[in-house]
C-alpha positions, 0 to 999 in steps of 0.5 A, a space after each residue: 175561497 172557502 177551502 183556503 182558510 185552513 191554510 191561511 190560519 196554519 201559515 199566520 205569524 206566531 204571537 209574541 207569546 208562544 215559546 220556542 215549542 210552540 213555534 217549532 210545533 208550528 213550524 213542523 205543521 207548515 212542513 207536514 202540509 207541504 210535503 203532503 199537499 204541493 203541488 210538487 214533491 219537495 225534498 226534505 233536504 232542499 225544504 231545510 238545507 235551501 229554504 228554512 235553515 238560510 231563510 231564518 239566517 238572512 234575518 241576522 245579517 249578511 254574513 251568518 250563512 248556512 254551508 252545503 257540503 260543498 262550500 263547507 269544505 271551500 272553506 275548510 281549504 282557505 283556512 289550511 292556506 290550500 286550493 285545488 287548481 291548476 296552478 296558472 295565473 290568467 288575463 280575463 278580458 271579456 271573452 277572453 282567457 290568456 294565461 300569463 304565467 304557469 307554475 312549475 310543476 303544476 297540473 298546467 306547466 305538466 299539460 303543456 299549457 305556456 305563456 300567450 296560449 288563450 283558453 277557448 272552451 272550457 268543458 265544451 262552454 264557448 268563453 268568447 259570450 261570457 263577460 269577466 264576472 262570468 269567467 270568473 265564476 266559470 273557471 272557480 268552478 271549474 278548478 274543483 273538477 276535471 276540464 277539458 279545454 280548447 286552447 289556441 296557441 300563437 302563431 298556429 291555426 291549429 286548437 290544442 285540447 288539454 284535459 287537467 286534473 285539479 290538485 291541492 296547491 300551496 296559496 301563498 298569502 304574501 301574493 307580491 314582496 319586492 323593494 319599490 326604493 332602495 331600502 323600500 320595502 313592499 308586501 301585497 297580501 292577498 288575505 290572512 291564513 294560517 302561515 300569513 303572519 310567518 310569511 309576512 315576517 319572512 318576507 320582511 327578513 328577506 326584503 332586509 329585516 329591521 334594516 328597512 327604510 320604511 314597508 308598505 303594506 298593501 291590504 287592498 282587495 284583501 277579505 279577511 281571513 283567520 282573526 289570530 294570522 290577522 293579530 300576529 301579523 299587527 304585533 310585527 309592529 307594534 310594542 309589547 303588551 300594546 292593545 290589538 282589538 276587543 270582541 264583544 258579544 251577547 253570549 261571551 265576556 268582551 275579550 282583548 287581545 293584545 301584542 306578546 310580552 315578548 315581542 320584538 318589533 320591527 320599528 321602521 315606517 309603516 304605511 298600510 295600503 286599503 280599499 273599499 275591498 279591505 276587510 274584516 282581518 284586513 280592518 283589525 290589522 289597519 285599526 290596531 296600527 292607525 290607533 297606536 300611531 304606528 302607521 299611516 293609513 293610505 287609500 281609500 275607506 275600507 269595507 266595515 265587516 266587524 262581525 266574528 263569526 263562528 263556524 260550526 260543523 253540523 251534519 252530512 258534512 254541512 256547516 254553519 257560520 254564524 256572527 256571534 260578537 264584533 270586533 273593536 279597534 283599540 280605541 273603541 271604534 266598531 269597525 262594522 259598518 251599519 247595515 240597513 235592514 238588519 239588527 245592525 242598522 243602526 245603534 250602538 255604531 253609530 253613536 259615537 263618531 269620534 276617537 283619539 289614537 294613542 297621541 291625542 289624534 281625532 279619528 272617526 268610527 262609525 263603521 270601517 277604517 279611514 284613510 288619514 290619506 286617500 288616494 284612488 286608482 287612475 281613471 280609466 278614460 275612454 280610450 284605455 277602456 277600449 284598449 283593455 278590454 280589447 285584449 290589445 296590450 296582452 295580445 300585443 304583447 305575446 306576438 312580441 315575446 315570441 320573436 323576442 327571446 332576450 328581454 330582460 330586466 334592462 328592457 325598455 320601451 322605445 319610441 320605435 317600440 311605441 311606432 310598432 304597437 301603434 301600426 299593429 292598432 292600426 293593422 287591427 282596425 284601432 286607429 286613436 287620435 294624434 291627441 289621444 295618442 301624445 297625452 296618452 303615451 306614457 301609460 301606453 309605454 309603462 302599459 307595454 312594458 308590464 304586459 311584455 314583462 308579464 309574458 317574458 319574466 313572469 307576473 311577478 316582474 309586471 307588478 313591481 313595473 305596475 306598482 311605480 306608476 300606482 298612484 296609491 303606492 306613489 301617494 303612500 311612499 311620499 306620505 311614509 314617515 309622516 308623523 300624525 300627531 294632533 297638531 300635524 295637518 292633515 291634507 287629503 289628496 282628493 278623488 281624481 
């Protein structure tokens, strides 16, 4: 035991009176001891990049992180709106990855891959053993380097092999833009990149511009991105000089961003859709529109990430993402939710719970953006879960579209096709009860149409079908243009 005393003294925590130079000296002493005495050699880059620096940042908040060279390069790709990839859209199910669409001219299309092809292995890794999260991780990693795929084509027993090399592909942040009803537009914005504001304006103009009677801006699943893009997007709907966001931090003067003086905003009714994955820049947009009574907010409470992250480039291609300030909406709400075990656990983030919009309407703080009307996706029943988990809609649609080449926008799922699908399920050992089939027939019809459109007409057309049944979209359509004043009833649609 006596031989351990010097080491234990060396690792004792520093006293509060030690200055920075003394603490750094202590760190170097520890590192020198590790380098000399550790049972196995410790590479310097591993000790510093994977140990000391992440350990220091972990004490601050979950979003202050060290970026190795690969991670820093991916961050730069996100900022430039480009992604490395093969140009394919996949349906991911447990143990399965089925191609729904390939982008013209992209590596997947040039190789000969097409809708309905099922990827069996990626670089000799069988997908049948992987869950959905594992599939996502594997495919994300694969997009960074050349990949060898084993593929099964519908109607063929032969396994085909494809070698794909990823390329830089444009990744528009406005993923979908179409009319839900005559004069009512829908935009799904998946991130805020350098060109997002311009893309949003272009999409609105294609749908009808100022002549629209309303717009649904869907920010569900949008994790955020670049603040200037978020401000540019919000400014499309607000009056000149209205506040957009205030940034406050310890080492900086408060800075308030406002709509430019020469802005010419759209004035049609607006609804913003949020969920628990809407974060950061998405919350800046929603908070500004809500505080100025410009949009009705529909969906779920947002994530609550109101941290300003500055990215510093370090040596050897690495970088540092560091929280330097916080976002506040025009009414003064902090977007950041309290984080237990960090300096953001309490304090000013929870001091004031109630705020007022421009009209005097009461809204709540405490982190995130609370919707004016709550709405949630349809819950998955046991029957629906079984059908979805086995990929039976996708598999049936693949067979159906292979033998029916005349599918167009007028296509509908007939009672005869429903019967055909029921027989097909029975042949695949799936035999729902009469009660299940009867109660779920409308949902089955809708899902069949969606998957058939996905493969015959493209994922965009399938999404349009899906949107018509989405409970959050339907609630937003119902509430679009609702006057939200201090005297207006703020009814909430309950969680299903």
